[in-house]
N, C-alpha and C positions, 0 to 999 in steps of 0.2 A: 371575436374570432378566436383569440388565444385563451379564452376561458372555457372550462368544462364544468359541468355540474356533476359532482360526485357526492352521493349520500346527502343530497339537499343543500350542499354548500358550493360556492364557487371557488375554483382554484385555477391558477395560471398553468398553462401548458409549458412544461419544461422539456420533457422527452417526447419527441414527435412519434417515435416508434417504440414499442415495448421492447424491454431487454430480452435477448434470446436465452432460453432456459439453459442452454449448454455452455454459456459463457461463465467465466469465473466471477463469483460474487462472494465477498467476505465481509464480515462485520467487524468493526473496530470502535473503540471508545474515543470520544472527542477529547482533545487535550484541554487542560485547565485554561480558563480564560478565553476559549475559542467558541465561535458560532459557525455552524456549517449550514449551507444552503443546497438545495437539490441542484445537481448539475455542476457544482463547483469542483474543480480539481483538487485532490488532497495529497499530501506528502506525509511521511512518517516523522513523528517527533522522536527525540532521543529515548524517551521512556516507552515507546511502542504504541503510543496513541497517535491519532492523526490530527493534522492541522491544515487549514486552507493554504493553498499555494499563493505566494505573493505574485501579483500580476505584472512583474517586471521582466519576465522571460529568463531570468538567470537560473532558476531551479526547475525548468521544464522537464529535465531528464529524471527528476525525483518523483514525478507523478506516480502514485501507486494506482489511483483510479479516480472515478467520479462519483460523488455522493448521490444516492437515489432518495435520500431522506433529508429533512431539515433536522438540526440538532444543536444542542448547546453542550457546554462542558460537562463531561461525565456520561452523556447519552451514548448509546450504542447505535451507530448508523451503518448501513450496508453501502459498500462501494462496488460499482461495476469496475472490476479491475482491468488494468492495462495488460497484465500478464495472463498466461494461459494455463498455468499449473502451479501447485505448491508442492515442494519436495522437502523432505528432511535431508539436512546436510550437516557438516561440521564446520566450525570456525577455525580459520587459520591463525587468528589472534583474538584477543578480547575485542568485541565490536558492539556497536550500538545499532539499533534498527535503522534501516535506510539503504541506500544504494551499495551494492557489493559486486565483486567480480570473481569469476571462477579461478581458483588458484591450483587446481589439480585434485587428485584423489587423496583421501586421508591415508597417511602412512600406518596408522594403527588399525583402522577398519576400512579396507579398500572398497567396501560397498558404498561408502559415503563420498560425495563430492565435497570439496572444501571451498569456502568462500571467505573473502577478506574485504574489509572496508577501507583499508589503508590506501589513500590516493584514488578512490573510486571516482571516475569522471564519466561524463556523458559518452565518451569514446570507448571506454573499457568496461563499463558496467553491463551486466547481463542478468541482474535480478535485484530484488529488494528483500533484505532480511526483515522478517516480521519480529523476530526475537533478539534480545541482547545475549551476548556471550561474555562470560567473565574470564574464560581461559581457552587455550588451544584445545581442540577436539571437542568442545561443548557442542551438543546437538542443537541445531536451530532450524527454523522453517524459513524457506526462501521462495518468494514468488518469482517464477521464471519468466523472462521476456523472450 
């Protein structure tokens, strides 16, 4: 019952309903030494690649999305993202990809919101930085929750 035939081969059903076309889907590279399975929750690695979430519940707030492909290190896989939009913002400090929190509007260019990863927790985070920043005011992309 859980097997479907697609293009002459059998595959297990992972997603029971197809993804909605208006939901956010983004492609990411799989981190070195990692293997990704369809339906598996993913988090950002410090270098901007993705890695499977450890199943102990401690990093559940770091989930970027769920893989819709199988992949190995270096492959590009698409995630059905938890967030609803991607925006350009600036960094409050040097930061690595991963959970961030809104820290106000940029003092140099008020069109940009600023985000910080210092002490980002499940309680205060409201996005995931996709890009690293090396200094204050660097432009980054943030997936908004």
